[in-house]
N, CA and C atoms as an extended XYZ file, in Angstrom:
588
Properties=species:S:1:pos:R:3:atomname:S:1:resname:S:1:resid:I:1 pbc="F F F"
N         1.063       -1.259       -0.086 N   MET     1
C        -0.302       -0.234       -0.078 CA  MET     1
C         1.026        1.480       -0.178 C   MET     1
N         0.547        2.189       -0.867 N   PRO     2
C         1.209        3.130       -0.409 CA  PRO     2
C         0.840        4.235        0.528 C   PRO     2
N         1.823        5.097        1.129 N   VAL     3
C         2.010        5.421        2.263 CA  VAL     3
C         0.993        6.807        2.055 C   VAL     3
N         0.021        7.043        3.118 N   ARG     4
C        -0.728        8.454        3.243 CA  ARG     4
C        -0.324        9.334        3.273 C   ARG     4
N         0.693        9.495        4.515 N   LYS     5
C         0.980       10.950        5.201 CA  LYS     5
C         2.736       10.437        5.788 C   LYS     5
N         3.542       11.429        5.452 N   PHE     6
C         4.782       11.156        6.122 CA  PHE     6
C         4.902       12.542        7.297 C   PHE     6
N         5.129       11.940        8.531 N   GLU     7
C         5.438       12.957        9.824 CA  GLU     7
C         7.094       13.126        9.381 C   GLU     7
N         7.555       13.011        8.935 N   THR     8
C         9.315       12.946        9.207 CA  THR     8
C        10.068       12.753        7.846 C   THR     8
N        11.057       13.839        7.720 N   VAL     9
C        11.576       13.551        6.602 CA  VAL     9
C        12.564       12.024        6.352 C   VAL     9
N        12.849       11.539        7.582 N   GLU    10
C        13.750       10.400        7.693 CA  GLU    10
C        12.522        9.239        7.390 C   GLU    10
N        11.501        9.354        8.035 N   ALA    11
C        10.492        8.089        7.012 CA  ALA    11
C        10.252        8.149        5.688 C   ALA    11
N         9.663        9.502        5.246 N   PHE    12
C        10.367        9.740        3.851 CA  PHE    12
C        11.150        9.013        2.782 C   PHE    12
N        12.236        9.551        3.395 N   GLU    13
C        13.463        8.478        3.254 CA  GLU    13
C        13.792        7.155        3.128 C   GLU    13
N        13.201        6.644        4.179 N   SER    14
C        12.905        5.336        4.777 CA  SER    14
C        12.103        4.964        3.505 C   SER    14
N        11.056        4.957        3.325 N   GLN    15
C         9.816        4.665        2.268 CA  GLN    15
C        10.564        4.322        0.758 C   GLN    15
N        11.372        5.916        0.327 N   LEU    16
C        12.321        5.644       -0.624 CA  LEU    16
C        13.559        5.206       -0.614 C   LEU    16
N        14.046        4.778       -0.280 N   LYS    17
C        15.271        4.652        0.773 CA  LYS    17
C        16.219        4.123       -1.199 C   LYS    17
N        15.542        3.329       -1.970 N   ASN    18
C        16.593        2.773       -3.056 CA  ASN    18
C        16.122        3.661       -4.414 C   ASN    18
N        15.315        4.853       -4.127 N   VAL    19
C        14.618        5.649       -5.345 CA  VAL    19
C        15.687        6.710       -5.336 C   VAL    19
N        16.129        6.852       -6.825 N   ALA    20
C        17.571        8.194       -6.760 CA  ALA    20
C        16.201        8.864       -7.244 C   ALA    20
N        15.074        8.846       -8.351 N   GLU    21
C        14.293        9.801       -8.917 CA  GLU    21
C        12.945        9.618       -8.401 C   GLU    21
N        12.376       10.627       -7.986 N   VAL    22
C        10.715       10.762       -8.284 CA  VAL    22
C        10.355       11.564       -9.045 C   VAL    22
N         8.914       10.960       -9.308 N   LEU    23
C         7.994       11.688      -10.002 CA  LEU    23
C         6.640       12.241       -9.277 C   LEU    23
N         6.174       13.861       -9.737 N   ILE    24
C         5.315       13.690       -8.581 CA  ILE    24
C         4.242       14.543       -9.391 C   ILE    24
N         3.061       14.220       -9.548 N   ASP    25
C         1.839       14.756       -9.998 CA  ASP    25
C         0.468       15.028       -9.568 C   ASP    25
N        -0.036       15.519       -9.666 N   GLY    26
C        -1.628       15.321       -8.911 CA  GLY    26
C        -2.485       14.932       -9.853 C   GLY    26
N        -3.909       14.333       -8.821 N   THR    27
C        -4.747       13.774      -10.411 CA  THR    27
C        -6.208       13.833       -9.891 C   THR    27
N        -6.838       13.833      -10.692 N   GLU    28
C        -7.928       14.868       -9.961 CA  GLU    28
C        -9.121       13.352      -10.775 C   GLU    28
N       -10.424       13.449       -9.699 N   GLN    29
C       -11.619       12.762       -9.891 CA  GLN    29
C       -13.041       13.133       -9.837 C   GLN    29
N       -13.689       12.976      -10.745 N   ARG    30
C       -14.912       14.023      -10.707 CA  ARG    30
C       -15.675       13.258       -9.886 C   ARG    30
N       -16.380       14.593       -9.543 N   VAL    31
C       -17.712       13.997       -8.376 CA  VAL    31
C       -18.963       14.592       -8.751 C   VAL    31
N       -19.981       14.043       -8.524 N   GLU    32
C       -21.305       14.930       -8.389 CA  GLU    32
C       -21.220       16.104       -8.106 C   GLU    32
N       -22.221       17.044       -8.944 N   ARG    33
C       -22.140       18.292       -8.109 CA  ARG    33
C       -22.897       18.447       -6.688 C   ARG    33
N       -21.978       19.310       -5.906 N   PRO    34
C       -22.644       19.248       -4.372 CA  PRO    34
C       -23.441       20.330       -3.977 C   PRO    34
N       -24.146       20.238       -3.326 N   LYS    35
C       -25.909       21.005       -2.584 CA  LYS    35
C       -25.008       22.092       -2.258 C   LYS    35
N       -25.306       23.719       -2.724 N   GLY    36
C       -24.853       24.438       -2.047 CA  GLY    36
C       -23.803       25.487       -2.664 C   GLY    36
N       -23.501       26.734       -2.813 N   SER    37
C       -23.229       27.286       -4.009 CA  SER    37
C       -21.688       27.211       -3.272 C   SER    37
N       -21.583       27.853       -2.011 N   ASP    38
C       -19.956       27.499       -1.118 CA  ASP    38
C       -19.376       25.902       -1.626 C   ASP    38
N       -20.111       24.915       -1.420 N   ASN    39
C       -19.786       23.555       -1.709 CA  ASN    39
C       -19.255       23.692       -3.123 C   ASN    39
N       -20.064       24.204       -3.859 N   GLN    40
C       -19.827       24.044       -5.611 CA  GLN    40
C       -18.397       24.460       -5.734 C   GLN    40
N       -18.295       25.911       -5.322 N   ARG    41
C       -16.994       26.521       -5.758 CA  ARG    41
C       -15.602       26.105       -4.731 C   ARG    41
N       -16.250       25.364       -3.800 N   VAL    42
C       -14.850       24.668       -3.059 CA  VAL    42
C       -14.385       23.512       -3.872 C   VAL    42
N       -15.193       22.471       -4.549 N   GLN    43
C       -15.022       21.492       -5.069 CA  GLN    43
C       -14.566       21.919       -6.776 C   GLN    43
N       -14.774       23.132       -7.240 N   TYR    44
C       -14.898       23.301       -8.559 CA  TYR    44
C       -13.633       23.556       -9.231 C   TYR    44
N       -13.079       22.509      -10.211 N   SER    45
C       -11.916       22.796      -10.346 CA  SER    45
C       -11.895       23.536      -11.779 C   SER    45
N       -11.002       24.816      -12.017 N   GLY    46
C       -10.965       25.185      -13.221 CA  GLY    46
C       -10.368       24.687      -14.346 C   GLY    46
N        -9.562       23.645      -13.851 N   LYS    47
C        -8.420       22.757      -15.069 CA  LYS    47
C        -9.421       21.991      -15.781 C   LYS    47
N       -10.321       21.313      -14.989 N   LYS    48
C       -11.032       20.357      -15.904 CA  LYS    48
C       -12.755       20.865      -15.610 C   LYS    48
N       -12.845       21.883      -15.526 N   LYS    49
C       -14.008       22.524      -15.918 CA  LYS    49
C       -15.553       21.611      -15.049 C   LYS    49
N       -15.142       21.297      -14.098 N   ALA    50
C       -15.817       20.479      -13.143 CA  ALA    50
C       -15.695       20.143      -11.583 C   ALA    50
N       -16.417       19.649      -10.856 N   HIS    51
C       -16.493       19.246       -9.472 CA  HIS    51
C       -15.693       18.562       -9.411 C   HIS    51
N       -14.586       18.287       -8.705 N   THR    52
C       -13.818       17.275       -8.671 CA  THR    52
C       -12.914       16.908       -7.388 C   THR    52
N       -12.396       15.922       -6.747 N   ASN    53
C       -11.353       15.706       -5.737 CA  ASN    53
C        -9.904       15.290       -6.470 C   ASN    53
N        -8.843       16.284       -5.677 N   ILE    54
C        -7.850       15.950       -6.389 CA  ILE    54
C        -6.776       15.298       -4.893 C   ILE    54
N        -5.766       14.800       -5.826 N   THR    55
C        -4.927       13.843       -4.887 CA  THR    55
C        -3.362       14.102       -5.598 C   THR    55
N        -2.134       14.039       -4.710 N   LEU    56
C        -0.936       13.854       -4.827 CA  LEU    56
C        -0.013       12.646       -4.820 C   LEU    56
N         0.179       12.549       -5.939 N   VAL    57
C         0.872       11.189       -6.157 CA  VAL    57
C         2.253       11.512       -6.377 C   VAL    57
N         3.047       10.325       -5.988 N   ILE    58
C         4.693       10.152       -6.111 CA  ILE    58
C         5.044        8.613       -6.380 C   ILE    58
N         5.162        8.661       -7.562 N   SER    59
C         5.860        7.338       -8.083 CA  SER    59
C         7.364        7.494       -8.522 C   SER    59
N         7.825        6.408       -9.468 N   ASP    60
C         9.280        6.433       -9.981 CA  ASP    60
C         9.153        5.733      -11.529 C   ASP    60
N         9.813        5.509      -12.051 N   LYS    61
C        10.192        5.348      -13.395 CA  LYS    61
C         9.537        3.860      -13.784 C   LYS    61
N         9.344        2.759      -13.047 N   ARG    62
C         8.477        1.630      -12.500 CA  ARG    62
C         7.090        1.661      -12.334 C   ARG    62
N         6.524        2.786      -12.190 N   ARG    63
C         5.367        3.253      -12.110 CA  ARG    63
C         4.970        2.987      -10.856 C   ARG    63
N         5.640        2.312       -9.897 N   TYR    64
C         5.067        1.934       -8.486 CA  TYR    64
C         4.517        3.404       -7.424 C   TYR    64
N         3.561        3.136       -7.147 N   ILE    65
C         3.082        4.618       -6.353 CA  ILE    65
C         3.838        4.149       -4.692 C   ILE    65
N         4.347        5.120       -4.560 N   TYR    66
C         5.102        5.492       -2.973 CA  TYR    66
C         4.196        6.026       -2.328 C   TYR    66
N         3.708        7.160       -2.582 N   TYR    67
C         2.878        8.082       -1.871 CA  TYR    67
C         1.761        8.324       -2.321 C   TYR    67
N         0.456        8.613       -2.040 N   LEU    68
C        -0.745        9.114       -2.215 CA  LEU    68
C        -1.202        9.875       -1.433 C   LEU    68
N        -1.901       11.077       -1.454 N   SER    69
C        -1.785       12.089       -0.014 CA  SER    69
C        -3.519       11.657       -0.167 C   SER    69
N        -3.892       12.276        0.659 N   HIS    70
C        -5.675       12.084        1.137 CA  HIS    70
C        -6.208       12.950        0.157 C   HIS    70
N        -7.665       12.862       -0.149 N   LEU    71
C        -7.911       13.577       -1.498 CA  LEU    71
C        -8.649       15.193       -0.351 C   LEU    71
N        -8.299       16.033       -1.851 N   TYR    72
C        -8.592       17.595       -1.175 CA  TYR    72
C        -9.976       18.144       -1.768 C   TYR    72
N       -10.316       19.272       -1.969 N   ASN    73
C       -11.330       20.032       -2.850 CA  ASN    73
C       -10.519       19.940       -4.082 C   ASN    73
N       -11.244       19.997       -5.222 N   GLY    74
C       -10.911       20.237       -6.584 CA  GLY    74
C       -10.507       21.598       -7.013 C   GLY    74
N       -10.513       22.563       -6.071 N   SER    75
C       -10.243       24.133       -6.325 CA  SER    75
C        -8.678       24.087       -5.634 C   SER    75
N        -8.370       23.250       -5.096 N   GLN    76
C        -6.863       23.348       -4.836 CA  GLN    76
C        -5.800       22.837       -5.936 C   GLN    76
N        -5.054       23.068       -5.867 N   VAL    77
C        -3.469       22.768       -7.341 CA  VAL    77
C        -2.346       22.029       -6.583 C   VAL    77
N        -1.912       21.710       -8.015 N   ASP    78
C        -0.689       20.297       -7.572 CA  ASP    78
C        -0.067       21.210       -6.401 C   ASP    78
N         0.561       22.387       -6.998 N   PHE    79
C         2.040       22.990       -6.170 CA  PHE    79
C         1.245       23.088       -4.331 C   PHE    79
N        -0.087       23.523       -4.409 N   GLY    80
C        -0.468       23.729       -3.220 CA  GLY    80
C        -0.730       22.559       -2.484 C   GLY    80
N        -1.067       21.222       -2.968 N   LEU    81
C        -1.170       20.188       -2.286 CA  LEU    81
C         0.453       19.837       -1.709 C   LEU    81
N         1.266       20.048       -2.829 N   LEU    82
C         3.031       19.758       -2.460 CA  LEU    82
C         3.594       20.472       -1.041 C   LEU    82
N         2.603       21.656       -0.968 N   LYS    83
C         3.488       22.716        0.246 CA  LYS    83
C         2.781       22.215        1.114 C   LYS    83
N         1.377       21.913        0.948 N   LYS    84
C         0.423       21.292        2.403 CA  LYS    84
C         1.281       19.923        2.977 C   LYS    84
N         1.736       19.256        1.802 N   GLU    85
C         1.966       17.863        2.579 CA  GLU    85
C         3.061       17.482        2.779 C   GLU    85
N         3.946       18.249        1.921 N   PHE    86
C         5.658       18.358        2.457 CA  PHE    86
C         5.683       19.444        2.441 C   PHE    86
N         6.267       20.290        4.074 N   PRO    87
C         5.963       21.271        4.248 CA  PRO    87
C         7.673       22.112        3.501 C   PRO    87
N         7.396       23.040        3.150 N   PRO    88
C         8.921       23.487        2.425 CA  PRO    88
C        10.083       23.618        3.212 C   PRO    88
N         9.831       23.754        4.451 N   GLU    89
C        11.202       24.267        5.536 CA  GLU    89
C        11.902       22.971        5.895 C   GLU    89
N        11.146       21.922        5.488 N   LYS    90
C        12.161       20.467        5.677 CA  LYS    90
C        12.856       19.983        4.157 C   LYS    90
N        13.879       19.502        4.661 N   LYS    91
C        14.743       18.808        3.184 CA  LYS    91
C        14.139       17.715        2.876 C   LYS    91
N        13.123       17.613        2.312 N   TRP    92
C        12.303       16.395        1.784 CA  TRP    92
C        13.303       15.685        0.158 C   TRP    92
N        13.468       16.501       -0.411 N   PHE    93
C        13.962       16.149       -1.541 CA  PHE    93
C        15.617       16.467       -1.670 C   PHE    93
N        16.222       16.953       -0.801 N   SER    94
C        17.329       17.256       -0.962 CA  SER    94
C        18.400       16.050       -1.424 C   SER    94
N        18.102       14.718       -1.298 N   ASN    95
C        18.973       13.861       -2.019 CA  ASN    95
C        18.457       13.232       -3.341 C   ASN    95
N        17.236       13.750       -3.913 N   MET    96
C        16.720       12.897       -4.873 CA  MET    96
C        16.788       13.940       -6.012 C   MET    96
N        16.863       13.309       -6.787 N   LYS    97
C        16.365       14.196       -8.838 CA  LYS    97
C        14.756       14.040       -8.382 C   LYS    97
N        14.097       15.051       -8.778 N   VAL    98
C        12.625       15.490       -8.941 CA  VAL    98
C        11.998       15.741      -10.424 C   VAL    98
N        11.258       15.085      -11.132 N   MET    99
C        10.572       15.410      -11.872 CA  MET    99
C         9.133       15.944      -11.973 C   MET    99
N         8.942       17.170      -12.555 N   VAL   100
C         7.406       17.620      -12.333 CA  VAL   100
C         7.043       18.316      -13.430 C   VAL   100
N         5.823       18.732      -13.792 N   ASP   101
C         5.344       19.091      -14.651 CA  ASP   101
C         4.752       20.680      -14.400 C   ASP   101
N         4.532       21.173      -15.098 N   LEU   102
C         4.487       23.028      -15.003 CA  LEU   102
C         3.499       23.605      -14.067 C   LEU   102
N         2.409       22.403      -13.377 N   GLY   103
C         1.738       22.808      -12.420 CA  GLY   103
C         2.423       23.036      -11.185 C   GLY   103
N         3.937       22.827      -11.218 N   PHE   104
C         4.839       23.281       -9.933 CA  PHE   104
C         5.636       23.919      -10.555 C   PHE   104
N         5.695       25.073      -10.826 N   ILE   105
C         6.249       26.424      -11.445 CA  ILE   105
C         6.772       27.145      -10.273 C   ILE   105
N         7.871       27.558       -9.617 N   GLY   106
C         8.238       28.165       -8.265 CA  GLY   106
C         8.450       26.849       -7.638 C   GLY   106
N         8.537       25.554       -7.837 N   ILE   107
C         9.025       24.701       -6.727 CA  ILE   107
C        10.770       24.800       -6.352 C   ILE   107
N        11.251       25.205       -7.076 N   ASP   108
C        12.794       25.240       -6.865 CA  ASP   108
C        13.067       26.756       -5.847 C   ASP   108
N        12.336       27.567       -5.759 N   LYS   109
C        12.512       28.556       -4.977 CA  LYS   109
C        12.114       28.365       -3.352 C   LYS   109
N        11.321       27.176       -3.424 N   LEU   110
C        10.949       26.830       -1.919 CA  LEU   110
C        11.505       25.563       -1.413 C   LEU   110
N        11.690       24.631       -2.501 N   TYR   111
C        12.383       23.697       -1.678 CA  TYR   111
C        14.100       23.238       -2.457 C   TYR   111
N        14.707       22.652       -1.348 N   ASP   112
C        16.137       22.216       -1.807 CA  ASP   112
C        15.879       20.648       -2.498 C   ASP   112
N        16.256       20.833       -3.559 N   ILE   113
C        16.354       19.597       -4.407 CA  ILE   113
C        17.553       19.446       -5.369 C   ILE   113
N        17.860       18.253       -5.014 N   LYS   114
C        19.056       17.645       -5.573 CA  LYS   114
C        19.632       18.146       -7.185 C   LYS   114
N        18.392       17.501       -7.650 N   GLU   115
C        18.754       17.991       -9.040 CA  GLU   115
C        16.839       18.153       -9.284 C   GLU   115
N        16.274       19.122      -10.409 N   LEU   116
C        14.624       19.200      -10.528 CA  LEU   116
C        14.977       19.014      -11.969 C   LEU   116
N        13.910       18.788      -12.788 N   TRP   117
C        13.558       18.428      -14.114 CA  TRP   117
C        12.304       18.912      -14.194 C   TRP   117
N        11.997       20.463      -14.854 N   ILE   118
C        10.883       21.100      -15.159 CA  ILE   118
C        10.798       21.537      -16.461 C   ILE   118
N         9.862       21.700      -17.150 N   GLY   119
C         9.896       22.201      -18.654 CA  GLY   119
C         9.758       23.727      -18.635 C   GLY   119
N         9.910       24.379      -19.718 N   PHE   120
C        10.042       25.707      -19.614 CA  PHE   120
C         8.200       26.054      -20.304 C   PHE   120
N         7.924       27.056      -19.683 N   LYS   121
C         6.559       27.711      -19.769 CA  LYS   121
C         6.533       28.742      -21.162 C   LYS   121
N         5.580       28.821      -21.885 N   LYS   122
C         5.252       29.841      -23.190 CA  LYS   122
C         5.402       31.198      -21.856 C   LYS   122
N         5.616       32.077      -22.367 N   LYS   123
C         5.621       33.324      -22.035 CA  LYS   123
C         3.963       33.979      -22.036 C   LYS   123
N         3.648       34.715      -21.043 N   ARG   124
C         2.266       35.578      -21.522 CA  ARG   124
C         2.584       36.378      -22.554 C   ARG   124
N         1.563       36.367      -23.339 N   LYS   125
C         0.864       37.529      -24.537 CA  LYS   125
C         1.054       38.519      -23.843 C   LYS   125
N         1.829       39.677      -24.743 N   SER   126
C         1.833       41.214      -23.998 CA  SER   126
C         1.926       41.983      -25.505 C   SER   126
N         1.709       43.635      -25.105 N   LYS   127
C         2.051       44.218      -26.333 CA  LYS   127
C         3.604       44.307      -27.182 C   LYS   127
N         4.449       43.653      -26.233 N   SER   128
C         5.616       43.917      -26.620 CA  SER   128
C         6.002       42.602      -26.948 C   SER   128
N         5.523       41.757      -26.507 N   ASN   129
C         5.463       40.049      -27.139 CA  ASN   129
C         4.412       39.739      -27.610 C   ASN   129
N         3.400       40.129      -28.933 N   PRO   130
C         2.421       39.503      -29.378 CA  PRO   130
C         1.879       38.184      -29.492 C   PRO   130
N         3.172       37.466      -29.840 N   ASN   131
C         3.215       36.031      -30.090 CA  ASN   131
C         4.627       35.470      -29.498 C   ASN   131
N         4.363       35.185      -28.150 N   PRO   132
C         5.514       34.361      -27.733 CA  PRO   132
C         5.577       32.616      -28.313 C   PRO   132
N         6.859       32.574      -28.308 N   GLN   133
C         7.142       31.378      -28.532 CA  GLN   133
C         8.532       30.581      -27.680 C   GLN   133
N         8.439       29.376      -27.910 N   LEU   134
C         9.723       28.543      -27.310 CA  LEU   134
C        10.386       28.409      -28.299 C   LEU   134
N        11.544       28.425      -28.037 N   THR   135
C        12.543       28.176      -28.815 CA  THR   135
C        12.548       26.626      -29.212 C   THR   135
N        13.437       26.017      -30.254 N   GLU   136
C        13.668       25.032      -30.390 CA  GLU   136
C        14.111       24.217      -29.505 C   GLU   136
N        15.389       24.818      -28.579 N   GLU   137
C        15.984       23.813      -27.809 CA  GLU   137
C        15.017       24.092      -26.753 C   GLU   137
N        14.381       25.062      -26.306 N   GLN   138
C        13.222       24.585      -24.998 CA  GLN   138
C        12.208       23.834      -25.420 C   GLN   138
N        11.679       23.651      -26.541 N   LYS   139
C        10.706       22.800      -27.281 CA  LYS   139
C        11.328       21.089      -26.890 C   LYS   139
N        12.458       20.961      -27.626 N   ALA   140
C        13.481       19.887      -27.323 CA  ALA   140
C        13.396       19.064      -25.906 C   ALA   140
N        13.943       19.864      -24.832 N   TYR   141
C        13.994       19.997      -23.340 CA  TYR   141
C        12.922       19.776      -23.119 C   TYR   141
N        11.693       20.318      -23.049 N   ASN   142
C        10.068       20.159      -22.680 CA  ASN   142
C         9.648       18.453      -23.446 C   ASN   142
N        10.219       18.484      -24.505 N   GLN   143
C         9.798       17.014      -25.141 CA  GLN   143
C        10.548       15.893      -24.587 C   GLN   143
N        11.891       16.079      -24.070 N   ALA   144
C        12.732       15.110      -23.327 CA  ALA   144
C        12.368       15.002      -21.819 C   ALA   144
N        12.039       15.980      -21.078 N   ILE   145
C        11.262       15.720      -19.777 CA  ILE   145
C         9.886       15.030      -19.955 C   ILE   145
N         9.356       15.181      -20.899 N   SER   146
C         7.761       14.644      -21.127 CA  SER   146
C         8.338       13.072      -21.082 C   SER   146
N         9.076       12.604      -21.505 N   LYS   147
C         9.119       11.382      -22.138 CA  LYS   147
C         9.685       10.806      -20.667 C   LYS   147
N        10.445       11.523      -19.856 N   GLU   148
C        11.179       10.727      -18.478 CA  GLU   148
C         9.508       10.934      -17.575 C   GLU   148
N         9.160       11.710      -17.346 N   ARG   149
C         7.786       11.924      -16.796 CA  ARG   149
C         6.454       11.324      -16.794 C   ARG   149
N         6.592       10.321      -18.323 N   ILE   150
C         5.435        9.746      -18.471 CA  ILE   150
C         5.257        8.887      -17.874 C   ILE   150
N         5.928        8.330      -17.423 N   TYR   151
C         5.983        7.225      -15.729 CA  TYR   151
C         4.757        7.178      -14.743 C   TYR   151
N         4.871        8.762      -14.638 N   VAL   152
C         3.753        9.128      -13.387 CA  VAL   152
C         2.547        9.045      -13.792 C   VAL   152
N         2.289        9.106      -15.146 N   GLU   153
C         0.833        9.248      -15.644 CA  GLU   153
C         0.759        7.734      -15.971 C   GLU   153
N         1.497        6.835      -16.266 N   HIS   154
C         1.040        5.337      -16.453 CA  HIS   154
C         0.656        5.074      -15.104 C   HIS   154
N         1.250        5.511      -14.004 N   ALA   155
C         0.950        4.992      -12.824 CA  ALA   155
C        -0.533        5.394      -12.320 C   ALA   155
N        -1.010        6.684      -12.605 N   ILE   156
C        -2.012        7.265      -12.247 CA  ILE   156
C        -3.239        6.525      -12.993 C   ILE   156
N        -2.945        6.228      -14.166 N   GLY   157
C        -3.328        5.418      -15.425 CA  GLY   157
C        -3.841        4.053      -14.872 C   GLY   157
N        -2.830        3.556      -14.275 N   GLY   158
C        -2.793        2.014      -13.768 CA  GLY   158
C        -4.019        1.935      -12.658 C   GLY   158
N        -3.530        3.016      -11.535 N   MET   159
C        -4.534        3.019      -10.407 CA  MET   159
C        -6.043        3.174      -10.673 C   MET   159
N        -6.034        4.244      -12.465 N   LYS   160
C        -7.372        4.432      -12.646 CA  LYS   160
C        -8.262        3.099      -13.769 C   LYS   160
N        -7.750        1.923      -13.743 N   ILE   161
C        -8.395        0.750      -14.181 CA  ILE   161
C        -9.218        0.548      -13.428 C   ILE   161
N        -9.639        0.914      -12.283 N   PHE   162
C       -10.958        0.495      -11.684 CA  PHE   162
C       -11.738        1.583      -11.761 C   PHE   162
N       -12.751        1.178      -12.416 N   ARG   163
C       -13.972        2.043      -13.109 CA  ARG   163
C       -14.413        3.105      -11.770 C   ARG   163
N       -13.969        2.768      -10.343 N   ILE   164
C       -14.951        3.723       -8.971 CA  ILE   164
C       -14.028        4.479       -9.559 C   ILE   164
N       -12.602        4.747       -9.818 N   LEU   165
C       -11.881        6.100       -9.562 CA  LEU   165
C       -12.172        6.768      -11.259 C   LEU   165
N       -12.779        6.100      -11.964 N   LYS   166
C       -12.484        6.410      -13.579 CA  LYS   166
C       -13.966        7.060      -13.716 C   LYS   166
N       -15.102        6.695      -13.285 N   ASN   167
C       -16.417        7.149      -13.476 CA  ASN   167
C       -16.332        8.286      -12.801 C   ASN   167
N       -17.288        9.195      -12.496 N   ARG   168
C       -18.170       10.013      -11.806 CA  ARG   168
C       -18.377        9.533      -10.585 C   ARG   168
N       -17.913        9.868       -8.977 N   CYS   169
C       -18.404        9.346       -8.200 CA  CYS   169
C       -19.391        9.801       -7.326 C   CYS   169
N       -20.338        9.260       -6.949 N   ARG   170
C       -21.357        9.553       -5.900 CA  ARG   170
C       -21.124        9.148       -4.611 C   ARG   170
N       -20.338        8.809       -3.947 N   ILE   171
C       -20.015        8.877       -2.972 CA  ILE   171
C       -19.938        9.879       -2.092 C   ILE   171
N       -20.502       10.165       -1.072 N   LYS   172
C       -20.258       11.521       -0.486 CA  LYS   172
C       -19.482       11.489        0.755 C   LYS   172
N       -19.171       10.129        1.456 N   SER   173
C       -18.218       10.175        2.318 CA  SER   173
C       -16.540       10.067        1.952 C   SER   173
N       -15.952       10.803        2.629 N   TRP   174
C       -14.317       11.371        2.179 CA  TRP   174
C       -13.660       10.733        2.837 C   TRP   174
N       -13.868        9.682        4.051 N   GLU   175
C       -13.394        8.880        4.287 CA  GLU   175
C       -13.464        7.423        3.467 C   GLU   175
N       -14.565        7.315        3.348 N   LEU   176
C       -14.823        6.375        2.474 CA  LEU   176
C       -14.179        6.075        0.732 C   LEU   176
N       -14.125        7.271        0.386 N   LYS   177
C       -13.762        7.661       -0.976 CA  LYS   177
C       -11.850        7.487       -0.762 C   LYS   177
N       -11.561        8.064        0.513 N   ASN   178
C        -9.869        8.094        0.913 CA  ASN   178
C        -9.570        6.613        0.843 C   ASN   178
N       -10.469        5.913        1.430 N   ARG   179
C       -10.034        4.288        1.468 CA  ARG   179
C        -9.531        3.709        0.297 C   ARG   179
N       -10.723        4.014       -0.936 N   ILE   180
C       -11.399        3.273       -2.289 CA  ILE   180
C        -9.750        3.524       -3.091 C   ILE   180
N        -9.452        4.819       -2.761 N   ILE   181
C        -8.325        5.278       -3.738 CA  ILE   181
C        -7.064        4.746       -3.166 C   ILE   181
N        -7.036        4.967       -2.230 N   GLY   182
C        -5.741        3.649       -1.507 CA  GLY   182
C        -5.731        2.410       -1.995 C   GLY   182
N        -6.859        2.137       -1.725 N   ILE   183
C        -7.016        0.640       -2.102 CA  ILE   183
C        -6.309        0.219       -3.400 C   ILE   183
N        -6.686        1.251       -4.768 N   CYS   184
C        -6.944        0.688       -5.720 CA  CYS   184
C        -5.233        1.240       -6.379 C   CYS   184
N        -4.358        2.080       -5.653 N   ALA   185
C        -3.428        2.556       -5.907 CA  ALA   185
C        -2.504        0.970       -5.030 C   ALA   185
N        -3.010        0.380       -3.906 N   GLY   186
C        -2.043       -0.879       -3.875 CA  GLY   186
C        -2.541       -1.738       -4.335 C   GLY   186
N        -3.549       -1.997       -4.877 N   LEU   187
C        -3.863       -2.873       -6.188 CA  LEU   187
C        -3.166       -2.800       -7.306 C   LEU   187
N        -2.967       -1.680       -7.703 N   TRP   188
C        -1.669       -1.388       -8.564 CA  TRP   188
C        -0.198       -1.891       -8.430 C   TRP   188
N         0.054       -1.341       -7.431 N   ASN   189
C         1.583       -1.618       -6.710 CA  ASN   189
C         1.465       -3.157       -6.895 C   ASN   189
N         0.477       -4.154       -6.343 N   TYR   190
C         0.604       -5.373       -6.095 CA  TYR   190
C         0.300       -6.152       -7.382 C   TYR   190
N        -0.174       -5.439       -8.344 N   ARG   191
C         0.025       -5.772       -9.756 CA  ARG   191
C         1.500       -5.876      -10.200 C   ARG   191
N         1.584       -4.863       -9.847 N   LEU   192
C         3.122       -4.407      -10.332 CA  LEU   192
C         4.070       -5.260      -10.227 C   LEU   192
N         3.825       -5.790       -8.695 N   SER   193
C         5.209       -6.349       -7.931 CA  SER   193
C         5.414       -7.947       -8.116 C   SER   193
N         3.666       -8.377       -8.758 N   ILE   194
C         3.868       -9.895       -9.342 CA  ILE   194
C         4.349      -10.176      -10.821 C   ILE   194
N         4.065       -9.013      -11.158 N   LYS   195
C         4.898       -8.980      -12.574 CA  LYS   195
C         6.076       -9.121      -12.752 C   LYS   195
N         6.781       -8.522      -11.586 N   SER   196
C         8.194       -8.380      -11.749 CA  SER   196
C         9.048       -9.519      -10.926 C   SER   196
């Protein structure tokens, strides 16, 4: 089973003792639209244009899920979850290579990371730069990172082979939803372990 919460850096390093590089990403699961405008606002994901729950995943290139956060409301963002689950003042990733997507821009300013792989983001359109573009080198670098990072997407996809995570969730109990997503990730890890 993946760990759901790390209390100390030592526990984190112990769980990932044989892992030199980690892949971090968030994943969302659609839920039924809640009642009440306040509940709808906190569960609405602008990225998915739907009401969702979001969770943070840490895996490696074998697609093994080491860590799975508890569920949060869909209005949260990937980087916000990372800051909540792994407070920046501690040296969580000081001995690791970390690969993330553009949802984690600014991670290098807050975290002490041995080696960080993150792509280049296209600049905003402005009067002085009406047609911003990435250079060919930046595009090639982004493509190389995507080829390395794809394994965390495969891990998330493997967890979501279970239809209870793939379809829109109608369960209201947060405790039950947390248990279900944890069990699905554990079954995915078990499937990987019996194949190897």
